[in-house]
N, C-alpha and C positions, 0 to 999 in steps of 0.2 A: 364449827362443831357447837351445837347447842347444848349438848349434855356432857357432863364430866363423867368419865369412866374411870374405874379403878385399875383397868389393865387393857392392853390391846394385843390381840392375836392377829399376826400378819401371816397369811398364807401366799405362796407363789405357785403358779401353775407348774405341774410336775413335767419336766422335760422328758421327752421320750428317749429311752435308753437304746436307740437304734442307730445312734450316730452323735457326733459332738454338737455343742450348742454354737450358734453364730450370733453375730451382732444384732440381728433382728430379735432374737429371744432376749438378748441383754436390754436393748432399748425399750422393748415392749413390757417386760415384766421385772427382771432381776435387779437391775440398777435402780429403777424407781422404788422398788420394794426396800432395798438396802438403804436408800436415802431416807426414806420415811422412818425405818427402824432406828437408824443412827440418830435422826432428829429427836425422836421420842426419848431415846437414852440420854441424850445431851440435856433433856428437860427432866430427868429422873422419873419419867413415867414408865411403870412396868410394861415391858413388851416382850413377846416371844415371836421370833421369826422362823416359820416352819416351811421346810422344803423337802424335796425328795425325788427320786427317779421314778417315772412311769415304766414298768418293765413287762407289761403283758400286751398281747395283741399280735395280729397276723404278721405285719412287717418284720417283727423280730424272728418268727418262725421261718419266714422266707430267707431272710439273711443267713440264719443258722443253716438251712438246707444247702444254699449256695455255697457256703464256706465249709461245709462238712463238719460242723461242730454242733453243740447243743444250744438251745435258746439261753440256757443259764450262762453259758460261755459268752454269749453276745452281751447279755446285760451286765455281767460282771466287768467285762472290758469297759463298756461305755459308762456305767455308773461311776467307776473309779475316775475315768478321764473327766467327766462332767464335774464330780465332786472336787477333784483336785484343782481344776480350772477355775471353779467358782471361788475356792479358797484363796487361790493365788490372785484373783482379781479384787479380793476384799469384800466379797458378798458375806455379810456376817450372820450366817444362819446359826440359830441356837441348836437346831437339829437339821440334818440332811440325810434322810433315810431312803427306803425303797419299798416298792410294792411287792417284792418277792421275800420280804421279812416275815418271820413267823408271827410277830405281832399284827402285821397287816393281814395275813391270811385269817387269823383268828377274828379280827375286827370285822372285815368284810363278810366272812361267812356268817357271823352272828347277825350282822345288819340284814343280809338277805333273808335269813331264817325268820327273824322277827316280823319282817314285812309279809313273808310268806304265811306265818302262823296267823297273822291278823287278817289274812284274806285281802291284802292290798292289791296283789298282782292279779292279772287276768292272763288266761292261756290261749294262745292263737296258733293256728297253722297257716304258714305262708310258703310261697315258692321262693327258693334261694338258689343262687347259681352253684353248680356242683361240677367239679372237674372229675370226669368218670376215669380218666387214665391215672390220676393220682389218688382216686377214691377218697375225696375229701370236698366239703363245702369250701367255697372261696368268697371273698367279698367283692363288691363292685370295684374297689380299688385295685383288686388283683387282676382285673380284666382290662385289656387295652384293645383299641381298634381305632377307626377313622372317626373323628368328630362329626356328628351330623349337622353342626352349625357352621363351623369354618372349614371343615374337611381336612384338618390337620391330622397326620398320622400319629400314632402313639398317645391318643387321648385316653385318660383313665376312665373307668366306668362310673366314677362319681363326679369327675370334673375334667374339663379340658384346660390344661395349663397354658395353652396359647391364647385362646380367646376368653377364658374364664368362665365359660358356661357350666352351670351345675347340670349333672347328667345322671342317668342310672344306666347300668350295663346293657339293658335291653334296647337302649337308643343307639348303641354304637354300630358303626357299619363294619362288617367283618370282624366281630369280636373274637377274641381268643384269650386264654389264660396267659398271663405275662410270663410265668415261671416256666410252664410246660409247652405252651403253644396249642394246647387242646381247645377245641371249641366248647364253651360251657353249655350244660344243659340245665334245666330248672326243675328242681325236685321239692316236694313238700317236706317241711320240717316243722316241729312244734317248739314253741318258745314261750317264756313268761314275759309279760309286758307290764311297765309301770303306767297306769292310767292317768297321765298328766291332766286330762280334761277334768278329773275330779277336783283338782286343785286350782282351776282356772280363776275361780272368784277370789280365792284366798290370795293368790299371786297378783291379781289385779289391784286388790286393796293394798297389799304390802308394797308393791312397786309403784303403781301409777298414782296412788294417793299418798303413800308414806315416804317415797324417796324421790321427789321431784328435784332434789338437789343433786342427783347423780349426773355424771357427765352426759352431755347431749347425746353422744354416739351410743352410750350404753342404755340410757333411757329410751332412745328412739328405736333401738333394735328390740328391746324387750317388748315395747308397745306394738311393734309390727307383728311379733310372734303371737302376742295375745289377741290382737285383732283378727288374725287368721284363725284363731281357735286351736287350742292345743289338742294334740292327739296322742294316744298310747305309744310308748316307745318300748322296744325290746330291751330286756335287761340281761339276756343270756344269748349265747351263740354256740354254733358247733365248732369246737376246737379242742385241742388237747393241751394247750399252753395257757395257764391262767388259774384263777381261783375256781376249783370244781364246784359245780351246782350241788348243794348239800341236801337235796331232797329227791324222793323217789321219782324216777323219770328223768333225772338229770344226768345220767350216764353219758359220757362223751361230750358234755356241754360244760362251759366255764361262764362266769360272769363277764358281761360285756365290758370292755375296758372303760367305756365312759361311765359306767356304774361303779366299777372297781376303783378307778383312779382317784376321784374326789374323796372317797372314804380314807385315802391315804393321809389326808390332812389330819383326820382324827387319829388314825393309828400311829403317825409319826409324833403327834403330841403325846400320846400314851407312852411311846417308847422314851421320850425325854422326860416326862413328868408322870411316872406310873401311879403316884399317890395323890396328885393334885390336878390331874388333866381335866377333870370334870368342871373344875372352877373356870377353865379357860374356854370351855365349850357350852356350858349350861347356865352359868351365872349371868343374870341380866346386866350385871355391872362390868362385863367383859364386852369390848368393842371388837368385832371381827372384820377385818379388811382383806378382801381377795384381790391380789394383783394378778392380772391375766392379760392376754392379747385379745384383740377383738374376735378372733376366731373361736374363742372360748366363752363369749358372753352368754350365749343361751344355756350352756351347761351349768354356769356358776350363778346365773341369775334366775333361772327357771327350773332346770332339771334338778340340780343338787338341792336347792331349797325345797322343791316338792319331796325329795327323798327324805329330808330332815323333818318336814311336816307329817309325812307318813309314818316316820319312826316315833315321833313325839318324844316324851321324856325330857322336855325343857331344852332341847338343842336350840341354841340361838342361831338366827339368820344373820348373814353378813350385813353389817351397817353400811358398807360402801364397796363397790366393785369398780375401781378407777382404771378401767381397761384402756389401753392405748391402740392407736391405729397401727399400720404396718410401716416398717422402715424398708425402703428400696436401697439398692446399691448401684451406684453409678448409672442412675436413670432406668434400671431394670429391676423387676420384681426378684427378690431373693428366692432361690430354688435350690433345695438340697439335692434334688435328682439331677439337676444340671450342674452342680458344684458351683453355682454362682452365689457365693457367700464369702464372708470373712469369718473364719472359724476362730473361736476364742482360744483354743490351745495353740493354734499356729501363730496368732498375733502375739501371745505371750512369749513364744520362742523367738519370733522375729524382732520384737521390740522389747527386750528385757528391761525391767525397771520402769516401764512406761504404762503401768496399769492405770494410773490417774489421767493420763492423756486421753485414753479410750473412754473412760468413765465421763470425763469432762465434755468430749465431743458428742458422745451419744446422748448426754443430757441437754447440752446446747441445741441439738438437733432432734430432741425427742418428738415422736409423732403423737403428741398428747391430743390433738384436736383433728388432725388429718394425716394422711400418709406423708412421710417426709423422705429425704434422700441423704445417704451417706456417700460422700465422695472422698477419695484420697487427697484431692487438692485442698478441699475444705479442712480435712484432718490436719495437714501439714500447716495451713494458714492459721488455723486456731491455735495450734501449739506455738508456733513461731511468733505470731502477732499478739496473742493474748496471754497465754501462760508464761512465755519466755519474756516478752518485751514489756508487758504491763505488770503482772503479778511478781514474777521472779525479779524483774528489774527493781521494783520498788523495794522489795524486801532486802535485797542485796545492797542497795544504796543506803538504807537505814542501818544495816548491820555494820557495813564497812565504815560509815561515818562515825558510828558510835566507837568502834575499835580505834579509829584514828584520833578521836578527840578526847575519849574518856576511857581508854585502855580496855575496852570491852565490857565496862560495867554501866548498867542503866543509870543515867543521871537523874537526880531529883528535878522535878519541874518547879519552875518559879511561878510568878503570876501569869495567868493565861491572857492572851490577847483576844480580840474578837475573832481574828482568823482561827485560833486554836478552838475557841468555843464552837464556832460554826462547823468545824470538822467533827467535833463530838456529837453535835446536834444532828448532823447529817448522818452519821453512822447509827445513832439511836433511831432515827426515821427509818433507815434501811433495815434495821433489825425488826421493827414492827411490820414492815411490808414483807420481809422474808418469812417471818413467822406466819403471817396470814397466808401467803403462797404455799408454804409447806403444809400447813394444816388442811388446805384444800387441794392438795395434789398437783399444784402448779409448779412443778420442780424446775421447768426450763425458766420461767420468770424469776424464781428464787435464785438460780444460779447466776442470772444476769445481774441481780442486785448484789450478789456477793462479789462479783467482778468489779462492780462500780466502787466498792470499798478500796480495792487496789488502785483503780483509776484515781480515786479521791486522794490516796496516799501520794501518788506521783505528782498531782497537782499541788498538793500542800508543800512538798519539798521544792518544787519549782518556784512557787510564790515566796516561800521564806528564805530559800537560798542560804542554808546554814554554812556553807563553805565560804561565803562572803561575809557573813555576820561574825564568823570566828575571828576575823581580824580585829574587831572592836568590842564584841559583847559575848563572852563565853557563857554568861548566865542565860542569855536568850538562846544560845545554841543548845544548852541543856534542855530548856523547855521544848524547843523544836524536836529534838531527837528523842525525848521522853515521849511526846505525843506521837511521833512516827513509830516508835516501838509499840505503843498501845494499839496503833492501827494494825501493825503486824500481828498482834495478839487477837485482835478482832478477826483478822483474815484467817488465822488458825481456827477459830470457832466457827466462822461462817462457812468454810470450805470443808470442814470435817465430814459432813454427810456426803459430799460430793467427791472429793479427792482425799480420802483418809490417809494415804501414804505420805502425801505432801504435808498434810496437817501435822502428822506425827513428827516428820522431819523438822518442820518449823518449830514445833514445841521443844524439841531437843535443843535447837539453836537459841530459843529464847529461855530455856531452862524452866519451862512450864511443866508441872507435874500432873495436871488434869485440866479438862475443859468442861465448862457448863455453858448452856446456852444463854443464861442470863449475864454472862461476862461480856457478851457482844455489845460493844459501845462503851464499856467501862473504862474509867480513867486510870486504873491501877491493875490491869491484867498482868503486867509485867512489873513488879514492884521495883522502886528505886534501889540501887545497890546489887540487883541480881547480876551475877557473872554470866555473860553471854557465852555461847559456844562459838566456835570458828565459823565465819561466814562461808556458806556453801550454796552453789547454785541449786535452786529447787527444780528447775527444768532446763533441758538443752535443746538446741534447735535440731529439728529433723531435716536432713539434707535431701535433695532432689533424688539421689540414687536410691534411698530407702523407699521412697514413694513409688518411684519408677519400677522398682522390683515387684511391688504389690500389683501395680497396674498390669505388668507383664504376666504375673501369675493369673489374673483374671482373663487376660487375652488368651492365654494357654487353655484355661478352663473352657472358654467359649470355643476355641478351635477343636478341642477334643470332643465337646458335646456335639459340634457339627459332624465330626467324624463318626461318633457312635450313632447318631441319628440319621446318617446319610442313607439315602436309597436311590438307585438309578432313576433318572427321569422316565416317565412312561414313554413307550415307543411312539414316534410320530406317526401320522397317517400315512398309509401306503402311497407311493407314487409309482407311475408306470415306468417300465425299463427304458423306454425311449427318452423320457424326461431326465432320468438320472444319467443316461449316456451323454447328454448334452453338456454336463460338467466336465471341463478339461482339468483333470488332476495331474500335477507334475512334480517332479523333484527339482529343486534349485540349490545352488551353493551360495552361502551368505558371503558377500565380498566386504560389505560394511554394515555396521549396526550402531546406532546412536539414539540417544533420548530426543524426543520432540520437545523443543523449548515451550515452556508454560503449559505442558500436558503430562501430568504425573503418570498417566497409565500408558502412554503411547511410545512405541519404539519405531524408528525408521530403518528398514532394511534395503540395501542394495543387493539384488540377487542376480546371479548368472543363471539364466534359464535355458542355456544352450543355444538360443537364438539371438538374444541380446541381453543387455542389462536393464532390469526393471526395478522400480521402487515400490515397496509395499509397506504399508503402516499397519501395525498390530498392537492391541491393547494388552501386552503381556509384560510391561515395564516393571510391574510390581514383583514379578517372579524371576526375573533374569537380570544379570549383569550383561550389558551389551557386548563387552569384550569376550565373554565366554561363548557367544553364538557365532563370532567371526570364524569362517572356515568350515562351519558345519553345514551339513545338508539337511533339508527339511521339506515338507510337503506343502503345496499351496494350490489354490484354485486359480488358473490362469485366465479364464475367459469371463471374468466379471467386468462390467463397464467401469471406467475409472471414476474414483470418488475422492473429493477433497476433504481431508481431515486436518484441522488446525493449520490450514494453509498449505499442507503437503498433499500432492495427488498421489493416491494409492491405486496401483495397477494389479490388484489381486487381493487374495486373502490367505494369510498363514493358517494352517490347520492345527488346532491344539485340542487337547482333551482336558475337561474339568475334573479333578479329583475329588474325593469326598470331603477334603478340607477346603475346597474352593480354589486350590492352586491349579494354574493352567500349565500344561506340559505340551511342548511342541511335538508333533508327529513327525518322525523321521524314519528313513529306510534303516533296516538292520545292518546294512553293509554299504560301501560306497558304490554309487551308480553314475552314469553319465548325466551331467546337468541337462534338463529338459526331458529326462525319461518320464514317460507317462505311467500313472498309477492305474493299473488294470484290475 
């Protein structure tokens, strides 16, 4: 940071109040924003962290209609869930409001009116999809059909989630409205547009020349948009849920959610600071930082700044937009529609008291420069091997030894040795590196440096061995444990932005009243004579059963998604009757059934076919216990040539049907028949 600012305003992307937040949202936006805000507070730098729920838009109206409730009921439910979850995770918002507030309605309405009065907008007529049965315009997202690129069913009109192709609804094969099933028609409608092209030159100068320090992914995406040439973008739409368009001709129209939502940063600040909000938005001495995910880069770096330029009145543009990439889950893209996610409120319920573990793992795996992956195995490993075995272990050893040798009071340090001085020098160096990383939004690297302090503490105790020195030199033990406790104090400081609950707990154990960033590396964070609290474990191991339960939850989500998206396979090409009649379909009785060695999918059947006993191998081992099939009758093809499978000669094929969840079910007669009976 080259300029010193009097204050910093931090905004976070507004989560959409159509459902709960998941770990992708946390890793991309909210945990990084909270880390930075906490870091600034530790440095006594004035900061305001602003957030809120985005509560307008079509998906909310669709959910409301499906559930038979009002859109306000939907957003009330999810706004509370999201707000409470953020609070429990320790996201330290100074204000967390919503776009259905009266303050936001006034602010957004006035914003539109000013641009309208200043002739900023242009008016255009365009064709938009319309559901004639429901008598309303719909969005491309509301239309589904077959993807023209990969031919997957259920592709949205704006994107295919299977192949990732960007689409529009007119490109879909057999399109229909997702909610009603009606085929959309395209009707003329009139809307106001923000002419982004008028601000192309100003945006190029501001971004491409003025902010080359931005993250590569942010700068690169902005340059790509600018190189293509900006085009006017609609700021209104046909809908009855949202901020009404406040001008003549705006009946039945509302502000487009992308125009409405970022104004929420301003209205939420006004709600928090009604008398001084302008100082945080219009004073050049305020630094504005927008924390967002990469899917919002264009809105925060191009569209919203263009809106502020058009408004004028000294609104400041963001100094930085440190957008992250995406976090995947177990190797697959997080998808709310497929329920492939780890939902924050469910995590908080399943892992009570372990908010810091999630914060730590999401920061350690933060997708700062490229997409990254969250796995439950890594979650468990980082908790057990790092938080428990490194950080928690060191603090516990230092506390227990102090209680053992000095009755829980911090001993005074004597003369320091080279080993002691090297420890303090190393922490001072770490403090400088952490500061630089945090200032430049490299939170993953900063966290790694913080954990190195705990590693250093363990190494220090192993080298000095106070339990051995206690036999001959208690003065030296006093110095060693004083140093170890100062390291504990530095851990409390260094980890506060990342794991605030642990840091608070550690402060109580060390009897520290407050933390400041400049205490990091100090030799008297915990003064001699301080009465320490009772040693308590800061973290506990996460057992295999807890992780297996989460993995099983994801497996069930995948199974349910397969069921919900299942459609019968297309009918095969016709075959003539004579060809069909050549297949000899019979009923047999299972005499024996067992698994084929070294073949997870195969079962070996011995079947009484009425003429003889024959062996058939079938790939249904995943779905049946062999014992439950013995004695049952089932259908098979008798006249297939013998085929060797895993060393076993199979004399036929068991008939089975594949259900919508991929499960294979054997075909059997509805009642007992003679073995060898032909299927007619």
